[in-house]
C-alpha positions as a LaTeX table, in Angstrom:
\begin{tabular}{lrrr}
\hline
Residue & $x$ (\AA) & $y$ (\AA) & $z$ (\AA) \\
\hline
Met1 & 26.87 & $-6.34$ & $-35.90$ \\
Lys2 & 23.79 & $-7.86$ & $-37.56$ \\
Lys3 & 21.66 & $-7.24$ & $-34.45$ \\
Arg4 & 22.79 & $-3.60$ & $-34.24$ \\
Trp5 & 21.89 & $-3.08$ & $-37.92$ \\
Met6 & 18.48 & $-4.67$ & $-37.42$ \\
Asn7 & 17.77 & $-2.52$ & $-34.35$ \\
Gly8 & 18.69 & 0.58 & $-36.36$ \\
Val9 & 16.33 & $-0.42$ & $-39.16$ \\
Ile10 & 13.49 & $-1.04$ & $-36.70$ \\
Asp11 & 14.07 & 2.33 & $-35.00$ \\
Glu12 & 14.04 & 4.18 & $-38.35$ \\
Ala13 & 10.88 & 2.36 & $-39.42$ \\
Ala14 & 9.17 & 3.40 & $-36.19$ \\
Lys15 & 10.05 & 7.07 & $-36.91$ \\
Cys16 & 8.59 & 6.92 & $-40.44$ \\
Thr17 & 5.48 & 9.11 & $-40.80$ \\
Thr18 & 4.84 & 8.58 & $-44.51$ \\
Arg19 & 1.48 & 6.92 & $-45.08$ \\
Met20 & 1.69 & 3.82 & $-47.22$ \\
Pro21 & $-0.87$ & 3.15 & $-49.99$ \\
Trp22 & $-2.51$ & 0.36 & $-48.03$ \\
Glu23 & $-3.07$ & 2.71 & $-45.06$ \\
Arg24 & $-5.14$ & 5.31 & $-46.91$ \\
Gly25 & $-8.45$ & 3.56 & $-46.35$ \\
Leu26 & $-11.72$ & 5.22 & $-47.28$ \\
Arg27 & $-10.21$ & 8.10 & $-49.24$ \\
Arg28 & $-8.40$ & 5.74 & $-51.58$ \\
Gln29 & $-11.42$ & 3.45 & $-51.94$ \\
Ala30 & $-13.59$ & 6.43 & $-52.90$ \\
Phe31 & $-11.05$ & 7.54 & $-55.52$ \\
Ile32 & $-10.84$ & 4.06 & $-57.04$ \\
Ala33 & $-14.64$ & 3.75 & $-57.12$ \\
Ser34 & $-15.03$ & 7.11 & $-58.85$ \\
Arg35 & $-12.39$ & 6.16 & $-61.40$ \\
Lys36 & $-14.07$ & 2.85 & $-62.16$ \\
Ala37 & $-17.42$ & 4.61 & $-62.52$ \\
Ser38 & $-16.06$ & 7.18 & $-64.96$ \\
Leu39 & $-14.39$ & 4.45 & $-67.03$ \\
Ser40 & $-17.57$ & 2.37 & $-67.20$ \\
Asp41 & $-19.59$ & 5.42 & $-68.33$ \\
Arg42 & $-17.51$ & 5.70 & $-71.49$ \\
Glu43 & $-18.27$ & 3.46 & $-74.41$ \\
Val44 & $-14.89$ & 2.00 & $-75.27$ \\
Ala45 & $-14.31$ & 0.81 & $-78.82$ \\
Ser46 & $-13.45$ & $-2.80$ & $-79.43$ \\
Leu47 & $-10.49$ & $-3.81$ & $-81.56$ \\
Ala48 & $-12.88$ & $-4.85$ & $-84.35$ \\
Thr49 & $-14.43$ & $-1.36$ & $-84.44$ \\
Val50 & $-11.00$ & 0.24 & $-84.56$ \\
Ala51 & $-9.97$ & $-2.11$ & $-87.38$ \\
Arg52 & $-13.02$ & $-1.05$ & $-89.41$ \\
Gly53 & $-12.01$ & 2.57 & $-88.87$ \\
Arg54 & $-15.22$ & 3.69 & $-87.15$ \\
Ala55 & $-13.64$ & 4.76 & $-83.88$ \\
Lys56 & $-12.41$ & 8.21 & $-82.86$ \\
Val57 & $-9.96$ & 9.13 & $-80.14$ \\
Phe58 & $-11.45$ & 11.32 & $-77.42$ \\
Met59 & $-9.36$ & 12.43 & $-74.42$ \\
Gly60 & $-7.00$ & 9.49 & $-74.75$ \\
Ala61 & $-9.77$ & 6.86 & $-74.93$ \\
Gln62 & $-11.12$ & 5.40 & $-78.13$ \\
Val63 & $-14.87$ & 5.82 & $-78.38$ \\
Val64 & $-17.31$ & 4.52 & $-80.95$ \\
Ala65 & $-18.25$ & 7.11 & $-83.59$ \\
\hline
\end{tabular}
């Protein structure tokens, strides 16, 4: 019974056509790189700046005023 179940699981896995996140390759790497670049371009406020009340919220990110 266990062997039959395992063979069924292996057969279904072989039929699977959904691409997994680790299979996306260059497209995913380009997306991650562009996201990191856009985040590093913003000047993010530190907690000390927020505590002093000199930070504003812009598009979900806190930026220094």
